[in-house]
PyMOL Python script that loads the backbone (N, CA, C, O; Angstrom):
from pymol import cmd

cmd.read_pdbstr("""\
ATOM      1  N   MET A   1      13.872  51.366   0.487  1.00  0.00           N
ATOM      2  CA  MET A   1      14.355  50.047   0.074  1.00  0.00           C
ATOM      3  C   MET A   1      14.318  49.141   1.274  1.00  0.00           C
ATOM      4  O   MET A   1      13.846  48.008   1.186  1.00  0.00           O
ATOM      5  N   ASN A   2      14.813  49.627   2.402  1.00  0.00           N
ATOM      6  CA  ASN A   2      14.935  48.890   3.658  1.00  0.00           C
ATOM      7  C   ASN A   2      13.568  48.441   4.134  1.00  0.00           C
ATOM      8  O   ASN A   2      13.437  47.281   4.525  1.00  0.00           O
ATOM      9  N   ALA A   3      12.491  49.317   4.128  1.00  0.00           N
ATOM     10  CA  ALA A   3      11.248  48.994   4.558  1.00  0.00           C
ATOM     11  C   ALA A   3      10.564  47.898   3.623  1.00  0.00           C
ATOM     12  O   ALA A   3       9.760  47.084   4.078  1.00  0.00           O
ATOM     13  N   ARG A   4      10.933  47.935   2.322  1.00  0.00           N
ATOM     14  CA  ARG A   4      10.354  46.926   1.488  1.00  0.00           C
ATOM     15  C   ARG A   4      11.008  45.549   1.917  1.00  0.00           C
ATOM     16  O   ARG A   4      10.276  44.560   1.939  1.00  0.00           O
ATOM     17  N   LEU A   5      12.271  45.434   2.241  1.00  0.00           N
ATOM     18  CA  LEU A   5      12.902  44.207   2.632  1.00  0.00           C
ATOM     19  C   LEU A   5      12.198  43.651   3.963  1.00  0.00           C
ATOM     20  O   LEU A   5      11.876  42.477   4.145  1.00  0.00           O
ATOM     21  N   GLU A   6      12.032  44.652   4.804  1.00  0.00           N
ATOM     22  CA  GLU A   6      11.427  44.272   5.975  1.00  0.00           C
ATOM     23  C   GLU A   6      10.062  43.674   5.953  1.00  0.00           C
ATOM     24  O   GLU A   6       9.698  42.756   6.688  1.00  0.00           O
ATOM     25  N   ALA A   7       9.303  44.301   5.006  1.00  0.00           N
ATOM     26  CA  ALA A   7       7.941  43.895   4.708  1.00  0.00           C
ATOM     27  C   ALA A   7       7.964  42.544   4.106  1.00  0.00           C
ATOM     28  O   ALA A   7       7.130  41.714   4.468  1.00  0.00           O
ATOM     29  N   LEU A   8       8.922  42.240   3.146  1.00  0.00           N
ATOM     30  CA  LEU A   8       9.043  40.936   2.478  1.00  0.00           C
ATOM     31  C   LEU A   8       9.480  39.873   3.581  1.00  0.00           C
ATOM     32  O   LEU A   8       9.050  38.720   3.550  1.00  0.00           O
ATOM     33  N   ALA A   9      10.351  40.326   4.548  1.00  0.00           N
ATOM     34  CA  ALA A   9      10.748  39.272   5.463  1.00  0.00           C
ATOM     35  C   ALA A   9       9.615  39.001   6.432  1.00  0.00           C
ATOM     36  O   ALA A   9       9.461  37.859   6.865  1.00  0.00           O
ATOM     37  N   ARG A  10       8.796  40.015   6.802  1.00  0.00           N
ATOM     38  CA  ARG A  10       7.466  39.778   7.617  1.00  0.00           C
ATOM     39  C   ARG A  10       6.551  38.818   6.911  1.00  0.00           C
ATOM     40  O   ARG A  10       6.031  37.853   7.472  1.00  0.00           O
ATOM     41  N   ASP A  11       6.379  39.145   5.618  1.00  0.00           N
ATOM     42  CA  ASP A  11       5.457  38.237   4.798  1.00  0.00           C
ATOM     43  C   ASP A  11       5.928  36.883   4.720  1.00  0.00           C
ATOM     44  O   ASP A  11       5.141  35.951   4.878  1.00  0.00           O
ATOM     45  N   LYS A  12       7.234  36.685   4.474  1.00  0.00           N
ATOM     46  CA  LYS A  12       7.806  35.352   4.472  1.00  0.00           C
ATOM     47  C   LYS A  12       7.650  34.679   5.757  1.00  0.00           C
ATOM     48  O   LYS A  12       7.318  33.494   5.765  1.00  0.00           O
ATOM     49  N   GLN A  13       7.852  35.305   6.831  1.00  0.00           N
ATOM     50  CA  GLN A  13       7.716  34.683   8.156  1.00  0.00           C
ATOM     51  C   GLN A  13       6.286  34.361   8.512  1.00  0.00           C
ATOM     52  O   GLN A  13       5.981  33.390   9.204  1.00  0.00           O
ATOM     53  N   ALA A  14       5.398  35.244   7.994  1.00  0.00           N
ATOM     54  CA  ALA A  14       3.926  34.932   8.251  1.00  0.00           C
ATOM     55  C   ALA A  14       3.559  33.722   7.404  1.00  0.00           C
ATOM     56  O   ALA A  14       2.783  32.872   7.841  1.00  0.00           O
ATOM     57  N   LEU A  15       4.118  33.635   6.180  1.00  0.00           N
ATOM     58  CA  LEU A  15       3.745  32.447   5.310  1.00  0.00           C
ATOM     59  C   LEU A  15       4.321  31.103   5.957  1.00  0.00           C
ATOM     60  O   LEU A  15       3.662  30.064   6.001  1.00  0.00           O
ATOM     61  N   LEU A  16       5.520  31.222   6.417  1.00  0.00           N
ATOM     62  CA  LEU A  16       6.156  29.991   7.073  1.00  0.00           C
ATOM     63  C   LEU A  16       5.355  29.583   8.292  1.00  0.00           C
ATOM     64  O   LEU A  16       5.126  28.393   8.511  1.00  0.00           O
ATOM     65  N   MET A  17       4.925  30.554   9.092  1.00  0.00           N
ATOM     66  CA  MET A  17       4.036  30.236  10.211  1.00  0.00           C
ATOM     67  C   MET A  17       2.761  29.598   9.896  1.00  0.00           C
ATOM     68  O   MET A  17       2.347  28.587  10.464  1.00  0.00           O
ATOM     69  N   ARG A  18       2.115  30.272   8.906  1.00  0.00           N
ATOM     70  CA  ARG A  18       0.844  29.775   8.357  1.00  0.00           C
ATOM     71  C   ARG A  18       0.934  28.318   7.793  1.00  0.00           C
ATOM     72  O   ARG A  18       0.082  27.454   8.003  1.00  0.00           O
ATOM     73  N   SER A  19       1.994  28.162   7.101  1.00  0.00           N
ATOM     74  CA  SER A  19       2.304  26.687   6.636  1.00  0.00           C
ATOM     75  C   SER A  19       2.554  25.663   7.604  1.00  0.00           C
ATOM     76  O   SER A  19       2.138  24.514   7.450  1.00  0.00           O
ATOM     77  N   ALA A  20       3.277  26.071   8.684  1.00  0.00           N
ATOM     78  CA  ALA A  20       3.486  25.245   9.874  1.00  0.00           C
ATOM     79  C   ALA A  20       2.225  24.910  10.526  1.00  0.00           C
ATOM     80  O   ALA A  20       1.973  23.748  10.845  1.00  0.00           O
ATOM     81  N   LEU A  21       1.372  25.935  10.749  1.00  0.00           N
ATOM     82  CA  LEU A  21      -0.005  25.780  11.321  1.00  0.00           C
ATOM     83  C   LEU A  21      -0.828  24.866  10.564  1.00  0.00           C
ATOM     84  O   LEU A  21      -1.510  24.036  11.165  1.00  0.00           O
ATOM     85  N   CYS A  22      -0.832  24.942   9.206  1.00  0.00           N
ATOM     86  CA  CYS A  22      -1.666  24.050   8.401  1.00  0.00           C
ATOM     87  C   CYS A  22      -1.232  22.589   8.524  1.00  0.00           C
ATOM     88  O   CYS A  22      -2.037  21.665   8.640  1.00  0.00           O
ATOM     89  N   ARG A  23       0.182  22.435   8.489  1.00  0.00           N
ATOM     90  CA  ARG A  23       0.636  21.069   8.616  1.00  0.00           C
ATOM     91  C   ARG A  23       0.303  20.411  10.001  1.00  0.00           C
ATOM     92  O   ARG A  23       0.036  19.214  10.113  1.00  0.00           O
ATOM     93  N   LEU A  24       0.342  21.312  11.060  1.00  0.00           N
ATOM     94  CA  LEU A  24      -0.114  20.725  12.325  1.00  0.00           C
ATOM     95  C   LEU A  24      -1.519  20.375  12.354  1.00  0.00           C
ATOM     96  O   LEU A  24      -1.891  19.343  12.911  1.00  0.00           O
ATOM     97  N   ARG A  25      -2.329  21.181  11.782  1.00  0.00           N
ATOM     98  CA  ARG A  25      -3.747  20.836  11.728  1.00  0.00           C
ATOM     99  C   ARG A  25      -4.070  19.624  10.904  1.00  0.00           C
ATOM    100  O   ARG A  25      -4.982  18.862  11.225  1.00  0.00           O
ATOM    101  N   LEU A  26      -3.327  19.447   9.848  1.00  0.00           N
ATOM    102  CA  LEU A  26      -3.473  18.256   8.968  1.00  0.00           C
ATOM    103  C   LEU A  26      -3.066  17.000   9.742  1.00  0.00           C
ATOM    104  O   LEU A  26      -3.699  15.948   9.661  1.00  0.00           O
ATOM    105  N   ARG A  27      -1.984  17.165  10.488  1.00  0.00           N
ATOM    106  CA  ARG A  27      -1.462  16.041  11.315  1.00  0.00           C
ATOM    107  C   ARG A  27      -2.573  15.672  12.340  1.00  0.00           C
ATOM    108  O   ARG A  27      -2.948  14.510  12.492  1.00  0.00           O
ATOM    109  N   ARG A  28      -3.046  16.656  12.987  1.00  0.00           N
ATOM    110  CA  ARG A  28      -4.062  16.434  14.136  1.00  0.00           C
ATOM    111  C   ARG A  28      -5.261  15.745  13.546  1.00  0.00           C
ATOM    112  O   ARG A  28      -5.779  14.791  14.126  1.00  0.00           O
ATOM    113  N   GLU A  29      -5.745  16.245  12.318  1.00  0.00           N
ATOM    114  CA  GLU A  29      -6.963  15.509  11.699  1.00  0.00           C
ATOM    115  C   GLU A  29      -6.647  14.252  11.278  1.00  0.00           C
ATOM    116  O   GLU A  29      -7.524  13.396  11.395  1.00  0.00           O
ATOM    117  N   THR A  30      -5.465  13.909  10.759  1.00  0.00           N
ATOM    118  CA  THR A  30      -5.241  12.523  10.376  1.00  0.00           C
ATOM    119  C   THR A  30      -5.146  11.630  11.515  1.00  0.00           C
ATOM    120  O   THR A  30      -5.590  10.489  11.392  1.00  0.00           O
ATOM    121  N   TYR A  31      -4.576  12.040  12.708  1.00  0.00           N
ATOM    122  CA  TYR A  31      -4.644  11.252  13.839  1.00  0.00           C
ATOM    123  C   TYR A  31      -6.056  11.003  14.433  1.00  0.00           C
ATOM    124  O   TYR A  31      -6.379   9.939  14.961  1.00  0.00           O
ATOM    125  N   LEU A  32      -6.860  12.074  14.299  1.00  0.00           N
ATOM    126  CA  LEU A  32      -8.310  11.899  14.777  1.00  0.00           C
ATOM    127  C   LEU A  32      -9.004  11.005  13.831  1.00  0.00           C
ATOM    128  O   LEU A  32      -9.812  10.188  14.271  1.00  0.00           O
ATOM    129  N   LEU A  33      -8.753  11.092  12.549  1.00  0.00           N
ATOM    130  CA  LEU A  33      -9.388  10.140  11.640  1.00  0.00           C
ATOM    131  C   LEU A  33      -8.942   8.714  11.880  1.00  0.00           C
ATOM    132  O   LEU A  33      -9.785   7.818  11.892  1.00  0.00           O
ATOM    133  N   ARG A  34      -7.711   8.469  12.065  1.00  0.00           N
ATOM    134  CA  ARG A  34      -7.186   7.176  12.303  1.00  0.00           C
ATOM    135  C   ARG A  34      -7.818   6.606  13.666  1.00  0.00           C
ATOM    136  O   ARG A  34      -8.247   5.454  13.734  1.00  0.00           O
ATOM    137  N   ASP A  35      -7.840   7.440  14.667  1.00  0.00           N
ATOM    138  CA  ASP A  35      -8.384   6.916  15.873  1.00  0.00           C
ATOM    139  C   ASP A  35      -9.883   6.638  15.735  1.00  0.00           C
ATOM    140  O   ASP A  35     -10.396   5.754  16.420  1.00  0.00           O
ATOM    141  N   SER A  36     -10.566   7.329  14.915  1.00  0.00           N
ATOM    142  CA  SER A  36     -11.948   7.134  14.856  1.00  0.00           C
ATOM    143  C   SER A  36     -12.419   5.875  14.024  1.00  0.00           C
ATOM    144  O   SER A  36     -13.546   5.398  14.159  1.00  0.00           O
ATOM    145  N   LEU A  37     -11.531   5.404  13.210  1.00  0.00           N
ATOM    146  CA  LEU A  37     -11.745   4.324  12.365  1.00  0.00           C
ATOM    147  C   LEU A  37     -11.745   2.937  13.012  1.00  0.00           C
ATOM    148  O   LEU A  37     -12.601   2.101  12.722  1.00  0.00           O
ATOM    149  N   ARG A  38     -10.807   2.719  13.856  1.00  0.00           N
ATOM    150  CA  ARG A  38     -10.669   1.449  14.639  1.00  0.00           C
ATOM    151  C   ARG A  38     -10.918   0.244  13.758  1.00  0.00           C
ATOM    152  O   ARG A  38     -11.811  -0.543  14.071  1.00  0.00           O
ATOM    153  N   TRP A  39     -10.179   0.051  12.670  1.00  0.00           N
ATOM    154  CA  TRP A  39     -10.385  -0.904  11.719  1.00  0.00           C
ATOM    155  C   TRP A  39     -10.173  -2.380  12.248  1.00  0.00           C
ATOM    156  O   TRP A  39     -10.885  -3.323  11.905  1.00  0.00           O
ATOM    157  N   LYS A  40      -9.138  -2.464  13.101  1.00  0.00           N
ATOM    158  CA  LYS A  40      -8.837  -3.835  13.588  1.00  0.00           C
ATOM    159  C   LYS A  40     -10.106  -4.323  14.476  1.00  0.00           C
ATOM    160  O   LYS A  40     -10.581  -5.445  14.300  1.00  0.00           O
ATOM    161  N   ASN A  41     -10.601  -3.471  15.387  1.00  0.00           N
ATOM    162  CA  ASN A  41     -11.765  -3.917  16.159  1.00  0.00           C
ATOM    163  C   ASN A  41     -12.997  -4.236  15.262  1.00  0.00           C
ATOM    164  O   ASN A  41     -13.647  -5.271  15.407  1.00  0.00           O
ATOM    165  N   ALA A  42     -13.273  -3.311  14.351  1.00  0.00           N
ATOM    166  CA  ALA A  42     -14.421  -3.512  13.510  1.00  0.00           C
ATOM    167  C   ALA A  42     -14.374  -4.717  12.579  1.00  0.00           C
ATOM    168  O   ALA A  42     -15.355  -5.439  12.396  1.00  0.00           O
ATOM    169  N   LEU A  43     -13.217  -4.897  12.012  1.00  0.00           N
ATOM    170  CA  LEU A  43     -13.084  -6.048  11.156  1.00  0.00           C
ATOM    171  C   LEU A  43     -12.910  -7.406  11.876  1.00  0.00           C
ATOM    172  O   LEU A  43     -13.233  -8.456  11.321  1.00  0.00           O
ATOM    173  N   SER A  44     -12.401  -7.364  13.103  1.00  0.00           N
ATOM    174  CA  SER A  44     -12.340  -8.611  13.850  1.00  0.00           C
ATOM    175  C   SER A  44     -13.651  -9.071  14.229  1.00  0.00           C
ATOM    176  O   SER A  44     -13.848 -10.280  14.356  1.00  0.00           O
ATOM    177  N   LEU A  45     -14.583  -8.217  14.426  1.00  0.00           N
ATOM    178  CA  LEU A  45     -15.983  -8.536  14.754  1.00  0.00           C
ATOM    179  C   LEU A  45     -16.602  -9.228  13.586  1.00  0.00           C
ATOM    180  O   LEU A  45     -17.350 -10.188  13.776  1.00  0.00           O
ATOM    181  N   ALA A  46     -16.341  -8.809  12.435  1.00  0.00           N
ATOM    182  CA  ALA A  46     -16.840  -9.295  11.199  1.00  0.00           C
ATOM    183  C   ALA A  46     -16.183 -10.640  10.722  1.00  0.00           C
ATOM    184  O   ALA A  46     -16.582 -11.154   9.678  1.00  0.00           O
ATOM    185  N   GLY A  47     -15.250 -11.182  11.416  1.00  0.00           N
ATOM    186  CA  GLY A  47     -14.530 -12.319  11.069  1.00  0.00           C
ATOM    187  C   GLY A  47     -13.491 -12.035   9.918  1.00  0.00           C
ATOM    188  O   GLY A  47     -13.270 -12.849   9.022  1.00  0.00           O
ATOM    189  N   PHE A  48     -12.925 -10.910  10.014  1.00  0.00           N
ATOM    190  CA  PHE A  48     -11.977 -10.547   8.987  1.00  0.00           C
ATOM    191  C   PHE A  48     -10.791 -11.458   9.028  1.00  0.00           C
ATOM    192  O   PHE A  48     -10.258 -11.782   7.966  1.00  0.00           O
ATOM    193  N   GLY A  49     -10.342 -11.891  10.163  1.00  0.00           N
ATOM    194  CA  GLY A  49      -9.107 -12.706  10.327  1.00  0.00           C
ATOM    195  C   GLY A  49      -9.282 -13.998   9.573  1.00  0.00           C
ATOM    196  O   GLY A  49      -8.384 -14.416   8.842  1.00  0.00           O
ATOM    197  N   ARG A  50     -10.474 -14.668   9.743  1.00  0.00           N
ATOM    198  CA  ARG A  50     -10.801 -15.903   9.086  1.00  0.00           C
ATOM    199  C   ARG A  50     -10.841 -15.726   7.548  1.00  0.00           C
ATOM    200  O   ARG A  50     -10.345 -16.548   6.777  1.00  0.00           O
ATOM    201  N   ALA A  51     -11.426 -14.669   7.186  1.00  0.00           N
ATOM    202  CA  ALA A  51     -11.516 -14.347   5.669  1.00  0.00           C
ATOM    203  C   ALA A  51     -10.171 -14.135   5.145  1.00  0.00           C
ATOM    204  O   ALA A  51      -9.881 -14.614   4.049  1.00  0.00           O
ATOM    205  N   THR A  52      -9.266 -13.422   5.861  1.00  0.00           N
ATOM    206  CA  THR A  52      -7.944 -13.252   5.344  1.00  0.00           C
ATOM    207  C   THR A  52      -7.083 -14.443   5.294  1.00  0.00           C
ATOM    208  O   THR A  52      -6.222 -14.577   4.424  1.00  0.00           O
ATOM    209  N   ARG A  53      -7.316 -15.351   6.262  1.00  0.00           N
ATOM    210  CA  ARG A  53      -6.568 -16.600   6.171  1.00  0.00           C
ATOM    211  C   ARG A  53      -7.089 -17.454   5.093  1.00  0.00           C
ATOM    212  O   ARG A  53      -6.312 -18.225   4.529  1.00  0.00           O
ATOM    213  N   LEU A  54      -8.392 -17.392   4.734  1.00  0.00           N
ATOM    214  CA  LEU A  54      -8.934 -18.230   3.667  1.00  0.00           C
ATOM    215  C   LEU A  54      -8.425 -17.601   2.362  1.00  0.00           C
ATOM    216  O   LEU A  54      -8.043 -18.350   1.463  1.00  0.00           O
ATOM    217  N   VAL A  55      -8.396 -16.283   2.207  1.00  0.00           N
ATOM    218  CA  VAL A  55      -7.947 -15.821   0.951  1.00  0.00           C
ATOM    219  C   VAL A  55      -6.479 -15.944   0.694  1.00  0.00           C
ATOM    220  O   VAL A  55      -6.007 -16.023  -0.440  1.00  0.00           O
ATOM    221  N   LEU A  56      -5.751 -15.956   1.844  1.00  0.00           N
ATOM    222  CA  LEU A  56      -4.262 -16.237   1.741  1.00  0.00           C
ATOM    223  C   LEU A  56      -4.013 -17.676   1.336  1.00  0.00           C
ATOM    224  O   LEU A  56      -3.152 -17.961   0.504  1.00  0.00           O
ATOM    225  N   PHE A  57      -4.804 -18.613   1.958  1.00  0.00           N
ATOM    226  CA  PHE A  57      -4.682 -19.977   1.577  1.00  0.00           C
ATOM    227  C   PHE A  57      -5.026 -20.280   0.102  1.00  0.00           C
ATOM    228  O   PHE A  57      -4.354 -21.049  -0.586  1.00  0.00           O
ATOM    229  N   ALA A  58      -6.096 -19.635  -0.325  1.00  0.00           N
ATOM    230  CA  ALA A  58      -6.591 -19.755  -1.656  1.00  0.00           C
ATOM    231  C   ALA A  58      -5.508 -19.225  -2.672  1.00  0.00           C
ATOM    232  O   ALA A  58      -5.193 -19.886  -3.661  1.00  0.00           O
ATOM    233  N   SER A  59      -4.993 -18.083  -2.396  1.00  0.00           N
ATOM    234  CA  SER A  59      -3.978 -17.530  -3.321  1.00  0.00           C
ATOM    235  C   SER A  59      -2.707 -18.439  -3.309  1.00  0.00           C
ATOM    236  O   SER A  59      -2.081 -18.629  -4.352  1.00  0.00           O
ATOM    237  N   ARG A  60      -2.355 -18.959  -2.208  1.00  0.00           N
ATOM    238  CA  ARG A  60      -1.130 -19.880  -2.240  1.00  0.00           C
ATOM    239  C   ARG A  60      -1.418 -21.134  -2.998  1.00  0.00           C
ATOM    240  O   ARG A  60      -0.540 -21.689  -3.657  1.00  0.00           O
ATOM    241  N   ALA A  61      -2.699 -21.607  -2.907  1.00  0.00           N
ATOM    242  CA  ALA A  61      -3.025 -22.858  -3.649  1.00  0.00           C
ATOM    243  C   ALA A  61      -3.101 -22.505  -5.093  1.00  0.00           C
ATOM    244  O   ALA A  61      -2.640 -23.298  -5.914  1.00  0.00           O
ATOM    245  N   ALA A  62      -3.641 -21.386  -5.476  1.00  0.00           N
ATOM    246  CA  ALA A  62      -3.695 -20.962  -6.924  1.00  0.00           C
ATOM    247  C   ALA A  62      -2.236 -20.893  -7.472  1.00  0.00           C
ATOM    248  O   ALA A  62      -1.947 -21.360  -8.574  1.00  0.00           O
ATOM    249  N   PHE A  63      -1.346 -20.298  -6.664  1.00  0.00           N
ATOM    250  CA  PHE A  63       0.058 -20.089  -7.079  1.00  0.00           C
ATOM    251  C   PHE A  63       0.714 -21.519  -7.247  1.00  0.00           C
ATOM    252  O   PHE A  63       1.413 -21.770  -8.228  1.00  0.00           O
ATOM    253  N   ALA A  64       0.487 -22.361  -6.346  1.00  0.00           N
ATOM    254  CA  ALA A  64       0.958 -23.795  -6.371  1.00  0.00           C
ATOM    255  C   ALA A  64       0.491 -24.435  -7.684  1.00  0.00           C
ATOM    256  O   ALA A  64       1.306 -25.015  -8.402  1.00  0.00           O
ATOM    257  N   LEU A  65      -0.777 -24.343  -8.005  1.00  0.00           N
ATOM    258  CA  LEU A  65      -1.333 -24.922  -9.168  1.00  0.00           C
ATOM    259  C   LEU A  65      -0.720 -24.328 -10.431  1.00  0.00           C
ATOM    260  O   LEU A  65      -0.334 -25.021 -11.373  1.00  0.00           O
ATOM    261  N   ARG A  66      -0.661 -23.076 -10.389  1.00  0.00           N
ATOM    262  CA  ARG A  66       0.057 -22.464 -11.645  1.00  0.00           C
ATOM    263  C   ARG A  66       1.487 -22.940 -11.798  1.00  0.00           C
ATOM    264  O   ARG A  66       1.915 -23.239 -12.912  1.00  0.00           O
ATOM    265  N   LEU A  67       2.224 -23.018 -10.730  1.00  0.00           N
ATOM    266  CA  LEU A  67       3.649 -23.466 -10.761  1.00  0.00           C
ATOM    267  C   LEU A  67       3.720 -24.821 -11.302  1.00  0.00           C
ATOM    268  O   LEU A  67       4.555 -25.131 -12.151  1.00  0.00           O
ATOM    269  N   ALA A  68       2.757 -25.730 -10.768  1.00  0.00           N
ATOM    270  CA  ALA A  68       2.731 -27.123 -11.230  1.00  0.00           C
ATOM    271  C   ALA A  68       2.364 -27.254 -12.799  1.00  0.00           C
ATOM    272  O   ALA A  68       2.901 -28.063 -13.556  1.00  0.00           O
ATOM    273  N   ARG A  69       1.467 -26.421 -13.127  1.00  0.00           N
ATOM    274  CA  ARG A  69       1.039 -26.349 -14.660  1.00  0.00           C
ATOM    275  C   ARG A  69       2.307 -25.991 -15.447  1.00  0.00           C
ATOM    276  O   ARG A  69       2.690 -26.679 -16.394  1.00  0.00           O
ATOM    277  N   ALA A  70       2.936 -24.903 -15.029  1.00  0.00           N
ATOM    278  CA  ALA A  70       4.124 -24.457 -15.757  1.00  0.00           C
ATOM    279  C   ALA A  70       5.214 -25.505 -15.836  1.00  0.00           C
ATOM    280  O   ALA A  70       5.884 -25.681 -16.854  1.00  0.00           O
ATOM    281  N   ALA A  71       5.354 -26.171 -14.749  1.00  0.00           N
ATOM    282  CA  ALA A  71       6.478 -27.329 -14.707  1.00  0.00           C
ATOM    283  C   ALA A  71       6.058 -28.441 -15.622  1.00  0.00           C
ATOM    284  O   ALA A  71       6.881 -28.939 -16.389  1.00  0.00           O
ATOM    285  N   ILE A  72       4.817 -28.851 -15.576  1.00  0.00           N
ATOM    286  CA  ILE A  72       4.315 -29.891 -16.585  1.00  0.00           C
ATOM    287  C   ILE A  72       4.448 -29.488 -17.990  1.00  0.00           C
ATOM    288  O   ILE A  72       4.934 -30.236 -18.838  1.00  0.00           O
ATOM    289  N   ALA A  73       3.977 -28.197 -18.260  1.00  0.00           N
ATOM    290  CA  ALA A  73       4.193 -27.792 -19.686  1.00  0.00           C
ATOM    291  C   ALA A  73       5.672 -27.633 -20.038  1.00  0.00           C
ATOM    292  O   ALA A  73       6.000 -27.808 -21.211  1.00  0.00           O
ATOM    293  N   HIS A  74       6.511 -27.347 -19.206  1.00  0.00           N
ATOM    294  CA  HIS A  74       7.950 -27.270 -19.543  1.00  0.00           C
ATOM    295  C   HIS A  74       8.473 -28.682 -19.750  1.00  0.00           C
ATOM    296  O   HIS A  74       9.249 -28.874 -20.687  1.00  0.00           O
ATOM    297  N   VAL A  75       8.139 -29.617 -19.012  1.00  0.00           N
ATOM    298  CA  VAL A  75       8.554 -31.014 -19.222  1.00  0.00           C
ATOM    299  C   VAL A  75       7.986 -31.538 -20.480  1.00  0.00           C
ATOM    300  O   VAL A  75       8.715 -32.187 -21.230  1.00  0.00           O
ATOM    301  N   ARG A  76       6.787 -31.322 -20.771  1.00  0.00           N
ATOM    302  CA  ARG A  76       6.190 -31.810 -22.009  1.00  0.00           C
ATOM    303  C   ARG A  76       6.800 -31.177 -23.208  1.00  0.00           C
ATOM    304  O   ARG A  76       7.048 -31.822 -24.227  1.00  0.00           O
ATOM    305  N   HIS A  77       7.046 -29.879 -23.073  1.00  0.00           N
ATOM    306  CA  HIS A  77       7.730 -29.309 -24.201  1.00  0.00           C
ATOM    307  C   HIS A  77       9.108 -29.791 -24.490  1.00  0.00           C
ATOM    308  O   HIS A  77       9.570 -29.858 -25.629  1.00  0.00           O
ATOM    309  N   ARG A  78       9.759 -30.134 -23.372  1.00  0.00           N
ATOM    310  CA  ARG A  78      11.149 -30.732 -23.566  1.00  0.00           C
ATOM    311  C   ARG A  78      11.141 -32.032 -24.107  1.00  0.00           C
ATOM    312  O   ARG A  78      12.026 -32.323 -24.912  1.00  0.00           O
ATOM    313  N   THR A  79      10.154 -32.989 -23.749  1.00  0.00           N
ATOM    314  CA  THR A  79      10.031 -34.250 -24.225  1.00  0.00           C
ATOM    315  C   THR A  79       9.531 -34.213 -25.672  1.00  0.00           C
ATOM    316  O   THR A  79       9.944 -35.094 -26.426  1.00  0.00           O
ATOM    317  N   ASP A  80       8.695 -33.297 -26.134  1.00  0.00           N
ATOM    318  CA  ASP A  80       8.141 -33.160 -27.464  1.00  0.00           C
ATOM    319  C   ASP A  80       9.262 -32.802 -28.387  1.00  0.00           C
ATOM    320  O   ASP A  80       9.303 -33.320 -29.502  1.00  0.00           O
ATOM    321  N   THR A  81      10.173 -31.951 -27.997  1.00  0.00           N
ATOM    322  CA  THR A  81      11.171 -31.436 -28.850  1.00  0.00           C
ATOM    323  C   THR A  81      12.245 -32.581 -29.026  1.00  0.00           C
ATOM    324  O   THR A  81      12.860 -32.690 -30.087  1.00  0.00           O
ATOM    325  N   ARG A  82      12.446 -33.390 -28.010  1.00  0.00           N
ATOM    326  CA  ARG A  82      13.358 -34.558 -28.051  1.00  0.00           C
ATOM    327  C   ARG A  82      12.871 -35.594 -29.027  1.00  0.00           C
ATOM    328  O   ARG A  82      13.618 -36.167 -29.820  1.00  0.00           O
ATOM    329  N   LYS A  83      11.548 -35.807 -28.922  1.00  0.00           N
ATOM    330  CA  LYS A  83      11.037 -36.771 -29.929  1.00  0.00           C
ATOM    331  C   LYS A  83      11.045 -36.400 -31.385  1.00  0.00           C
ATOM    332  O   LYS A  83      11.123 -37.259 -32.263  1.00  0.00           O
ATOM    333  N   THR A  84      10.961 -35.042 -31.646  1.00  0.00           N
ATOM    334  CA  THR A  84      10.956 -34.551 -33.037  1.00  0.00           C
ATOM    335  C   THR A  84      12.395 -34.535 -33.578  1.00  0.00           C
ATOM    336  O   THR A  84      12.611 -34.747 -34.772  1.00  0.00           O
ATOM    337  N   VAL A  85      13.364 -34.286 -32.707  1.00  0.00           N
ATOM    338  CA  VAL A  85      14.806 -34.250 -33.106  1.00  0.00           C
ATOM    339  C   VAL A  85      15.346 -35.571 -33.404  1.00  0.00           C
ATOM    340  O   VAL A  85      16.157 -35.703 -34.321  1.00  0.00           O
ATOM    341  N   VAL A  86      14.930 -36.630 -32.647  1.00  0.00           N
ATOM    342  CA  VAL A  86      15.477 -37.948 -32.852  1.00  0.00           C
ATOM    343  C   VAL A  86      14.930 -38.598 -34.029  1.00  0.00           C
ATOM    344  O   VAL A  86      15.300 -39.731 -34.337  1.00  0.00           O
TER     345      VAL A  86
END
""", "prot")
cmd.dss("prot")
cmd.show_as("cartoon", "prot")
cmd.util.cbc("prot")
cmd.orient("prot")
């Protein structure tokens, strides 16, 4: 029985070590992948900053238009209900 427990303990220790090794390998590979991509440099060459600013401005403008339309619709609805009530 004692030999069986020792074998189980060794197997558990081996699995834990293998798991730690796999995590370290994955971490190293993700760092290597991240370093190989260099997104900021590649995208800045393509004018990504300008495109981002343009998209940001367009989305803000669209939001402002939607907000204005909603406010106008709300005011129209309130004035329409006042006319029908009176």
